C-alpha positions as a printed NumPy array, in Angstrom:
array([[ -2.868, -12.088,  29.277],
       [ -2.504, -12.4  ,  25.539],
       [ -5.097, -13.18 ,  22.922],
       [ -4.14 , -14.578,  19.533],
       [ -6.204, -13.845,  16.454],
       [ -5.783, -14.296,  12.731],
       [ -6.496, -11.544,  10.212],
       [ -6.517, -11.383,   6.432],
       [ -5.04 ,  -8.347,   4.725],
       [ -4.807,  -7.231,   1.107],
       [ -1.374,  -7.829,  -0.401],
       [ -0.52 ,  -4.12 ,  -0.495],
       [ -1.116,  -3.695,   3.261],
       [  0.749,  -6.869,   4.071],
       [  3.689,  -5.719,   1.942],
       [  3.761,  -2.35 ,   3.721],
       [  3.82 ,  -4.045,   7.117],
       [  6.666,  -6.304,   5.979],
       [  8.563,  -3.245,   4.727],
       [  8.171,  -1.458,   8.07 ],
       [  9.432,  -4.541,   9.923],
       [ 12.342,  -5.042,   7.487],
       [ 13.38 ,  -1.395,   7.977],
       [ 13.487,  -2.005,  11.73 ],
       [ 10.647,   0.367,  12.571],
       [  8.835,  -2.502,  14.304],
       [ 10.252,  -5.696,  15.754],
       [  7.527,  -7.886,  14.224],
       [  4.261,  -7.834,  12.314],
       [  2.47 ,  -8.336,  15.616],
       [  4.122,  -5.238,  17.09 ],
       [  3.07 ,  -3.22 ,  14.036],
       [ -0.551,  -4.378,  14.404],
       [ -0.539,  -3.689,  18.166],
       [  0.748,  -0.177,  17.54 ],
       [ -1.861,   0.46 ,  14.834],
       [ -4.679,  -0.786,  17.073],
       [ -3.482,   1.342,  20.019],
       [ -3.346,   4.433,  17.815],
       [ -6.784,   3.754,  16.357],
       [ -8.328,   3.258,  19.802],
       [ -6.821,   6.523,  21.05 ],
       [ -8.215,   8.25 ,  17.971],
       [-11.671,   6.79 ,  18.571],
       [-11.627,   7.932,  22.203],
       [-10.579,  11.437,  21.179],
       [ -7.294,  11.065,  23.043],
       [ -4.964,  11.08 ,  20.085],
       [ -2.504,  13.835,  20.841],
       [ -0.414,  15.89 ,  18.464],
       [  2.668,  14.178,  19.894],
       [  1.437,  10.765,  18.79 ],
       [  0.505,  12.036,  15.344],
       [  3.794,  13.893,  14.863],
       [  6.119,  11.077,  15.965],
       [  6.527,   9.388,  12.543],
       [  7.149,  12.737,  10.865],
       [  9.905,  13.647,  13.304],
       [ 11.954,  10.611,  12.321],
       [ 11.304,  11.317,   8.623],
       [ 12.389,  14.939,   9.02 ],
       [ 15.537,  13.895,  10.86 ],
       [ 16.334,  11.322,   8.173],
       [ 15.914,  13.949,   5.441],
       [ 17.8  ,  16.669,   7.331],
       [ 14.759,  18.94 ,   7.54 ],
       [ 14.589,  21.713,  10.103],
       [ 11.5  ,  23.135,  11.794],
       [ 11.683,  26.15 ,   9.47 ],
       [ 11.469,  23.82 ,   6.431],
       [  8.367,  22.122,   7.82 ],
       [  6.642,  25.396,   8.682],
       [  7.352,  26.775,   5.196],
       [  5.907,  23.627,   3.605],
       [  2.777,  23.897,   5.747],
       [  2.355,  27.55 ,   4.807],
       [  2.789,  26.732,   1.11 ],
       [  0.128,  24.038,   1.444],
       [ -2.277,  26.397,   3.178],
       [ -1.799,  29.162,   0.64 ],
       [ -1.687,  26.9  ,  -2.404],
       [  1.726,  28.168,  -3.549],
       [  4.478,  25.904,  -4.813],
       [  7.544,  28.061,  -4.194],
       [  9.285,  28.56 ,  -0.866],
       [  7.973,  32.097,  -0.321],
       [  4.639,  32.531,   1.398],
       [  1.978,  34.864,   0.092],
       [  0.918,  37.517,   2.58 ]])
């Protein structure tokens, strides 16, 4: 059973949704909204897993040619507050 509703969004959010659809990440605005609502509900229930959170970053990393080592180094730099690629120990 489907339920149809109408929502109003600020222009910047609407533009971002349109961009995601145009890039083929979602088949329609409705699919984007459904995905966002599902994710939010999982978050609210405390069932949002690392896998769900990491999914968008995996595709970004693949697109940019990043390896796991690159990601781990960036995380370590963020934790330590350094800007270069070498971690402080």
